N, C-alpha and C positions, 0 to 999 in steps of 0.2 A: 301485190300492190296492183292497183288499178289504173289505166291509163290516165296519163294527164289531160287536165282538162285545157280546151284548146278555145272553145268559145266562152270563155268565161267574162263575169264583169267588164275585164279592160276591156275586151273586144267589142262587149255591148256599148260600152259608153262611146269609144269610139266612133262605132256607128251612128249612134246618134248624135254625137256632135258633128260628124260628118254631113249628114242627113239635113240637118237642123242649116248650117252654112248654106248648101248647095240648095234647098227650098227656098232660103231668105233670099239669096243673090242670082238664082238663075231660072227658068221656067220651069217649071213642076214636072213638065214631060221629060225633062233633061235629068232627071233623079230616075236612074235604074239600077237595078239589083248590083247589074256590073261596074257601074260609075261610081256606087257608093262604097262599095269591096274596096276597089282599088283607091280611092283615097281613104278609107281607111285603114289600108294593108292587111286587110281582113280577105276570107274565102267567100265568094259568093254561097258557099254551104252556111255561111256561120249566119248569113242574113236569114235563110229560110229554117234554121235550126235554133234560132233564138228570138224570130220575131214572125214565122210564117211567109215570109215574103214582103213585097213591095209595100203593101198596102199595113201591114201591121207596122215596119218601121215609121210610117208616116205617124198612124196613130201614137206609136210611142213619144215621138217628138209633138204631137199636138196635147196628149198627155202630160209632159214634163210642163209645157207653155203653161194650160193649164192650172197643174199643181203650183208652180211657183208664183202666180199671180196671184191663186186664192191664197197663201201662204203667207203673204206679205200683206194683201189685203186682210186678211183676218188677224194679223199682230197686229194691228192699230186700236190704240186702246181707248174706250169709250169715255165721256165726260158727262157733265151735265149742260153742255153745249151743244148742240146737236147740227147747229152751223159749221162750228169748229170741227166735229168730228167728220161732216164730209171732208171739208176741207182735207183736212188730213189725209181722208180716204184718197183724195186726188193728189196729194203730193207721194203717196205712198205708192200707186200706179204710176205717175210720171217716173220715179226713181225705178221700179221695175223696167218701165220699158227703156229707161235709159243706160241702165245695166245689163240688161238683157236682150238687145236689138234685134237680135236674129229670132230669137224667140219672141219677141213681139210681133216682128214682119211674119215670123210660119201662124202665128193665131190669129191676126188681123188685116193677114196679106192674102188670103185667097183657101189655105189649108184648111182651115177652121172656118166652117160656114157659123155666124153668128147670125141667129134668130131670135131677136128680142122677145118674140112674141112664146116663145118654148118654156116648157116646164123648167125651174130651176132647181138643178141637182143639187145634192149637199154639199158637195164640194164645187159649184161654180162661184165663178170670179164675184160676177156681180150678186152674191146671198150678201156680203155685209155692205154693199151699198144699198140694197133695197131695204137691210134692217135699221141701218143710219136713217134714211127716209121716211121710213116708218116711226121710225121714234120721233123724226122732226114734224110731222104730220100729228101724232099724238099729242106733241107739244104744240101745238097750234103756233108754231114757227114757219112750215112750209104749207102751204094747200094747194091740192093737186091729186092727182089719179100716179101711185107712186111711179108704176112702168113708166109712164109718161116722163115723171122726174128724172128718172133712172136713162131715158134714153137721150135726155137734155144734158143731163151730165156726161155720159160716156162719148156723146157725138165731141162736145165741147173738148173733152180731155183727147181724145183719139185725134183730133184736127191738131190740136198744140203740140202732143209727143211726136206726131208724123212727121208734121214742119219741122219741128225740132231735129229728130233725128236723120232727115233729108237734108240737114245743112243750111234751112232758110234763114236761121237765127243767127245772130251771136248770141255769146253766152249771157250777157247783160239783157238785150232784146228778148229771148228766150224767158227769162226769169219774171221780168217786167210784164209780158203778153200771157203767161201763165197767170199770174197772181191778179192781173185786175181782171181778166175773163173769164176766172173762174169763181171771182168773187162776184163780179156783174149778172154770172147767169144762176148762180145761187141766189142772188139777191130778187131776181125776177120771178122766182119760184117762193118768194115770203109771203105772209100773210099782209093785209094794208099796215098792221100796227107796227109789226118788226120790221116792214120798210121804210116806213117813217123814222122809226128811231135809228136803224142803222144810215140814214141819209142824215139825220141830224148828229150822229158821233162823227161822219165823214167830213162837214160842215167845220165840226167843231175845231178838227185836226188841218 
């Protein structure tokens, strides 16, 4: 029989979880191989054998955050209403951020450099958003350059979710602010005809 594996998937999981919490709650420089290994009740050797070192461990945390957000956004079903689809993506983004607050902080709090002008990869969380925007522009629901619209959507979402995670809103205020802000932001990118119909529908209510 071979020697039992000590640096197994359970150790890897503990190291990623501890690194995620440390990156989300402490200065990045405080994450050392020794500190994260101690927090995970693992050896420093495990960090090197499983991740190649601190940078590899940080990369694993980032990859988990990217993959998780991409998975949740990609699960949003498309419909015949592009605006409804965009709002559904916003809801999914907020839900993921609230459910994975440490990963969200790591992803958008400095560990992951957000480059809106960079090339969009196959697993990039912005890909489902860009696809929905393209459908809306093609259907003459939205007007504008897709990247600019995507940045506007992301800026609004990021601000709202960050404030909510920081405890700036109570539950009712957070819900109302999210609904009104996202609808207003999307409405601002609509074509004149769609904008008028939305305003008419609002007045009818």
